C-alpha positions as CSV (number, residue, x, y, z in Angstrom):
1,X,-14.3,68.8,-73.8
2,X,-16.8,66.0,-73.9
3,X,-15.4,62.5,-74.2
4,X,-17.2,59.3,-75.2
5,X,-14.7,56.7,-74.0
6,X,-13.1,58.1,-71.0
7,X,-14.1,60.0,-67.8
8,X,-11.9,62.9,-66.6
9,X,-11.7,64.2,-63.1
10,X,-9.7,66.9,-61.3
11,X,-9.0,66.2,-57.6
12,X,-6.7,68.8,-56.1
13,X,-3.4,68.6,-57.9
14,X,-4.2,65.2,-59.4
15,X,-5.7,64.8,-62.9
16,X,-7.6,61.5,-63.1
17,X,-8.7,59.6,-66.2
18,X,-10.8,56.5,-66.2
19,X,-11.0,54.3,-69.2
20,X,-14.7,53.9,-69.8
21,X,-15.7,51.1,-72.2
22,X,-16.8,48.6,-69.6
23,X,-18.9,46.6,-72.1
24,X,-15.7,45.8,-74.0
25,X,-13.4,45.4,-70.9
26,X,-12.0,48.8,-71.8
27,X,-10.6,47.6,-75.1
28,X,-8.4,50.3,-76.5
29,X,-9.8,51.5,-79.8
30,X,-8.5,54.4,-81.9
31,X,-11.1,56.8,-80.5
32,X,-10.4,56.0,-76.9
33,X,-6.6,56.4,-77.3
34,X,-7.1,59.7,-79.1
35,X,-9.3,61.0,-76.3
36,X,-6.8,59.8,-73.7
37,X,-3.9,61.6,-75.4
38,X,-6.0,64.8,-75.7
39,X,-7.0,64.6,-72.0
40,X,-3.4,64.0,-70.9
41,X,-2.1,66.9,-73.0
42,X,-4.6,69.2,-71.5
43,X,-3.5,68.1,-68.0
44,X,0.1,68.6,-69.0
45,X,-0.6,72.2,-69.8
46,X,-2.4,72.8,-66.5
47,X,0.1,74.2,-64.0
48,X,-2.2,73.3,-61.1
49,X,-1.9,69.5,-61.9
50,X,1.3,67.8,-60.6
51,X,0.5,64.1,-61.2
52,X,-1.8,62.1,-63.5
53,X,-3.7,59.0,-62.5
54,X,-5.0,56.4,-65.0
55,X,-7.3,53.5,-64.2
56,X,-10.1,51.3,-65.5
57,X,-12.6,49.5,-63.3
58,X,-12.3,46.6,-60.9
59,X,-12.9,44.0,-63.7
60,X,-10.4,45.4,-66.2
61,X,-7.8,48.1,-66.5
62,X,-7.8,47.3,-70.3
63,X,-8.1,43.9,-71.8
64,X,-6.1,44.9,-74.8
65,X,-6.4,46.7,-78.1
66,X,-9.8,46.5,-79.9
67,X,-9.3,43.3,-82.0
68,X,-12.6,43.9,-83.9
69,X,-11.4,47.2,-85.1
70,X,-8.1,45.9,-86.4
71,X,-8.9,42.4,-87.5
72,X,-9.3,43.2,-91.2
73,X,-6.6,45.9,-91.5
74,X,-3.6,45.3,-93.7
75,X,0.1,46.0,-93.1
76,X,0.0,49.4,-94.7
77,X,-3.1,50.3,-92.8
78,X,-1.4,49.5,-89.5
79,X,1.8,51.3,-90.5
80,X,0.2,54.5,-91.7
81,X,-2.9,55.2,-89.6
82,X,-0.9,56.4,-86.5
83,X,-2.7,54.0,-84.2
84,X,0.3,52.6,-82.4
85,X,1.8,56.1,-82.3
86,X,-0.9,57.1,-79.7
87,X,0.9,54.9,-77.1
88,X,4.1,56.9,-78.0
89,X,2.2,60.1,-77.4
90,X,1.3,59.0,-73.9
91,X,5.0,58.2,-73.3
92,X,5.9,61.8,-74.2
93,X,3.9,63.2,-71.3
94,X,6.4,64.8,-68.9
95,X,4.3,64.8,-65.7
96,X,4.4,61.6,-63.6
97,X,1.6,59.1,-64.4
98,X,0.4,56.5,-61.9
99,X,-1.6,53.5,-63.2
100,X,-4.1,51.9,-60.9
101,X,-4.7,48.4,-62.2
102,X,-7.4,45.9,-61.3
103,X,-8.6,42.9,-63.2
104,X,-7.3,42.3,-66.7
105,X,-4.4,44.3,-67.9
106,X,-3.5,42.6,-71.2
107,X,-1.9,43.3,-74.6
108,X,-2.2,47.0,-75.4
109,X,-3.5,47.5,-71.9
110,X,-0.3,46.2,-70.4
111,X,1.7,48.3,-72.9
112,X,-0.2,51.4,-71.8
113,X,0.2,50.6,-68.1
114,X,4.0,50.1,-68.6
115,X,4.2,53.5,-70.2
116,X,3.0,54.9,-66.9
117,X,5.7,55.6,-64.3
118,X,4.3,53.6,-61.4
119,X,1.8,50.7,-61.3
120,X,-0.4,50.1,-58.2
121,X,-2.1,46.8,-58.6
122,X,-5.1,45.2,-56.9
123,X,-4.9,41.6,-55.7
124,X,-7.1,40.6,-58.6
125,X,-4.9,42.1,-61.3
126,X,-3.7,39.9,-64.2
127,X,-0.9,41.0,-66.5
128,X,-0.1,39.5,-69.9
129,X,0.8,39.9,-73.5
130,X,-1.5,37.3,-75.2
131,X,-1.0,38.5,-78.8
132,X,0.7,35.2,-79.8
133,X,-2.7,33.6,-79.4
134,X,-4.2,35.6,-82.3
135,X,-1.2,35.2,-84.6
136,X,0.7,38.4,-83.9
137,X,3.1,39.9,-81.4
138,X,3.0,42.9,-79.1
139,X,3.3,46.1,-81.2
140,X,3.1,49.0,-78.8
141,X,6.2,48.4,-76.8
142,X,5.4,45.1,-75.1
143,X,8.5,43.2,-76.3
144,X,10.7,46.1,-75.2
145,X,9.3,47.5,-72.0
146,X,8.3,44.2,-70.6
147,X,11.8,42.8,-71.1
148,X,13.3,45.8,-69.3
149,X,10.8,45.4,-66.5
150,X,10.9,41.7,-65.8
151,X,14.0,40.4,-67.6
152,X,14.5,38.3,-70.7
153,X,13.4,34.8,-69.6
154,X,10.1,35.8,-68.0
155,X,9.3,38.3,-70.8
156,X,10.0,35.6,-73.4
157,X,7.7,33.1,-71.7
158,X,4.9,35.7,-71.5
159,X,5.3,36.8,-75.1
160,X,5.8,33.3,-76.6
161,X,3.0,31.5,-74.6
162,X,0.6,34.3,-73.6
163,X,1.0,33.4,-69.9
164,X,-0.6,35.9,-67.5
165,X,1.1,37.0,-64.3
166,X,-0.9,37.3,-61.0
167,X,-0.5,40.5,-59.1
168,X,1.9,38.9,-56.6
169,X,4.0,37.5,-59.5
170,X,4.1,40.9,-61.1
171,X,5.2,42.4,-57.8
172,X,8.0,39.8,-57.4
173,X,9.1,40.4,-61.0
174,X,9.3,44.2,-60.5
175,X,6.5,45.0,-62.9
176,X,4.4,46.8,-60.2
177,X,5.4,48.8,-57.2
178,X,2.7,47.5,-54.8
179,X,-0.2,45.2,-54.4
180,X,-3.2,46.1,-52.3
181,X,-6.7,44.8,-51.7
182,X,-9.1,45.4,-54.5
183,X,-11.4,47.5,-52.2
184,X,-8.7,50.2,-51.8
185,X,-6.6,49.9,-54.9
186,X,-7.9,53.1,-56.4
187,X,-7.8,55.1,-53.2
188,X,-4.2,53.9,-52.5
189,X,-3.2,55.0,-56.0
190,X,-4.9,58.4,-55.5
191,X,-3.0,58.9,-52.3
192,X,0.3,58.1,-54.0
193,X,-0.5,60.5,-56.9
194,X,-1.4,63.2,-54.4
195,X,1.8,62.7,-52.6
196,X,3.8,63.0,-55.8
197,X,1.8,66.1,-56.9
198,X,2.8,67.8,-53.6
199,X,6.5,67.9,-54.7
200,X,8.3,70.5,-56.8
201,X,7.0,70.4,-60.4
202,X,10.5,71.2,-61.7
203,X,12.1,68.4,-59.7
204,X,9.4,65.9,-60.6
205,X,10.0,66.6,-64.3
206,X,13.8,66.3,-64.0
207,X,13.6,63.2,-61.8
208,X,11.2,61.4,-64.2
209,X,13.4,62.2,-67.1
210,X,16.5,60.9,-65.3
211,X,14.9,57.6,-64.3
212,X,13.6,57.0,-67.8
213,X,17.1,57.6,-69.2
214,X,18.2,54.4,-67.3
215,X,16.2,52.4,-69.9
216,X,17.7,54.1,-72.9
217,X,21.5,53.6,-72.6
218,X,24.5,52.5,-70.7
219,X,25.1,53.1,-67.0
220,X,27.9,55.5,-67.7
221,X,25.8,57.6,-70.1
222,X,22.9,57.5,-67.6
223,X,25.1,58.7,-64.7
224,X,26.3,61.6,-66.9
225,X,22.8,62.5,-67.8
226,X,21.7,62.4,-64.2
227,X,24.5,64.6,-63.2
228,X,23.5,67.3,-65.8
229,X,19.9,67.2,-64.6
230,X,21.0,67.4,-61.0
231,X,23.0,70.5,-61.7
232,X,20.1,72.0,-63.8
233,X,17.8,71.7,-60.7
234,X,20.0,74.3,-59.0
235,X,18.9,76.9,-61.6
236,X,15.3,76.6,-60.3
237,X,13.4,78.7,-57.7
238,X,12.0,75.5,-56.4
239,X,15.5,74.3,-55.4
240,X,16.2,77.5,-53.5
241,X,12.8,77.3,-51.8
242,X,13.1,73.6,-50.9
243,X,16.4,73.9,-49.3
244,X,15.5,77.1,-47.5
245,X,12.3,75.5,-46.2
246,X,14.4,72.5,-45.0
247,X,16.8,74.7,-43.0
248,X,14.0,76.8,-41.7
249,X,12.0,73.7,-40.7
250,X,8.8,74.7,-42.6
251,X,6.8,73.3,-45.5
252,X,8.0,74.5,-48.9
253,X,5.8,76.6,-51.2
254,X,6.6,75.4,-54.8
255,X,6.5,77.9,-57.7
256,X,7.0,75.4,-60.5
257,X,9.9,77.3,-61.9
């Protein structure tokens, strides 16, 4: 399928999507988000892809939602046009998603990055929820995912003042998994995505589901959920192959079932 606002690549077992509105700092308009969801769904259906990689360019991952597109909309427009739901559609992707972030990652862009499972940041990355500066608040999960990632006090400061975090501040707060030089941020993220894609597809799906459950409920319910998924893994051919390969000192050959 031809896309206007994103670029799509297949690199081995990694499906890579680049946000491609550089003239607008990759502002996330309705069409771009629709294309992103379509591309991710197609990769989700491809059994040869084990991990997804999402990135912008060195100047901006995404500087936010497209304000020009939404400035004159009313409350009912925002509630009924299914724009914010496109972020929810990305969150429903079951395969692991790595975000490679450089430059501005703000507003809806940060909300999109936080939906991804791992964030690799360049030293130039800047993270923020500046919606307060235009008279609104985060609406695609920013008040919820950011608070879970960095804690109440820092999230409250960012949301109430629009303060941006540097890459190192984001690392210290637990928002990103690593910070690397801008020259290699994408290649490092590609390496990480390739390593993830080399694992059992069944185990990856179960493991992602278990970690995400930690954000949804209590510790006791999460532990019970984890236990059920752990037991379920023993119904897969990949579990048998993985453990046999370990005892036989060879590389496993995953079947994805």
